[in-house]
C-alpha positions in Angstrom: -19.4 16.3 3.4 -22.1 14.4 1.2 -19.1 12.7 -0.9 -17.6 11.9 2.5 -20.8 10.4 3.5 -21.4 8.5 0.5 -17.8 7.2 0.1 -18.0 5.8 4.1 -21.6 4.0 3.3 -19.8 2.6 0.1 -16.9 1.4 2.4 -18.7 0.0 5.2 -21.4 -1.8 2.6 -17.9 -3.5 1.0 -16.8 -4.8 4.4 -20.2 -6.2 5.0 -20.0 -8.1 2.3 -16.8 -9.2 2.9 -17.9 -10.2 6.2 -20.2 -12.4 4.6 -18.2 -14.1 2.9 -15.2 -15.2 5.4 -14.7 -18.5 6.8 -13.6 -17.6 10.2 -15.0 -14.0 11.6 -12.6 -14.2 14.6 -9.7 -13.1 12.0 -11.9 -10.2 10.6 -13.0 -8.6 14.1 -11.8 -5.3 13.9 -13.6 -1.8 15.0 -15.7 -2.1 11.9 -17.1 -5.4 12.1 -17.9 -5.0 15.7 -20.3 -2.0 14.6 -21.8 -4.2 11.7 -22.7 -6.9 13.8 -24.2 -4.7 16.5 -26.4 -3.3 13.7 -27.6 -6.9 12.7 -28.5 -7.6 16.5 -30.5 -4.1 16.4 -28.3 -2.6 18.7 -26.9 0.2 16.3 -28.7 2.1 13.2 -27.0 2.2 9.8 -26.7 5.6 10.6 -25.0 5.2 13.8 -22.5 2.9 12.4 -21.6 5.4 9.5 -21.3 8.3 12.0 -18.8 5.5 14.5 -16.3 5.0 11.3 -16.6 8.1 10.0 -15.5 10.0 13.2 -12.9 7.3 13.8 -11.3 8.4 10.2 -11.4 12.1 11.0 -10.2 12.0 14.4 -7.4 9.3 13.8 -4.8 11.8 11.7 -4.9 14.4 14.6 -4.9 12.4 17.4 -1.9 10.6 16.0 0.0 13.6 15.6 -0.4 14.9 18.6 0.6 11.4 20.1 4.0 11.3 17.8 4.5 15.2 18.8 4.4 14.6 22.5 6.5 11.1 22.1 9.3 12.8 20.3 9.4 15.7 22.9 9.5 13.1 25.4 12.5 11.2 23.9 14.3 14.3 23.2 14.3 15.2 26.9 15.3 11.5 27.8 18.5 11.1 25.9 19.4 7.6 27.4 16.1 6.6 26.4 16.8 7.5 22.9 19.9 5.5 23.2 18.3 2.4 23.9 15.9 2.7 21.0 18.8 3.5 18.8 20.5 0.3 20.2 17.4 -1.5 19.8 16.8 -0.5 16.2 20.7 -1.4 15.4 19.6 -4.7 16.9 16.7 -5.5 14.6 17.8 -3.6 11.3 21.8 -3.7 11.7 24.1 -1.3 10.6 22.5 -0.5 7.6 21.4 3.0 6.7 18.0 3.4 7.6 15.4 5.4 4.8 15.2 8.9 5.5 
């Protein structure tokens, strides 16, 4: 847990340094950037920022896997939707073999 926390602090510090050198902030306003600016304004502590980013990193894989599972179930239950998706993929990709 200490290793993960230390790695997260390092990544946040790298992000903070990147933000200090960009010319146009609007192109770099992601979630971590918003948290860093909230800390700079005094709305959050460094620990708040670290905890928020850590929770997003930990929660994302679980949330994504559950979402994908239900999406695949819904596609399987609705063959017309699956056919329409395949037509759209063929329109964009063409008839080439998709990577497996």
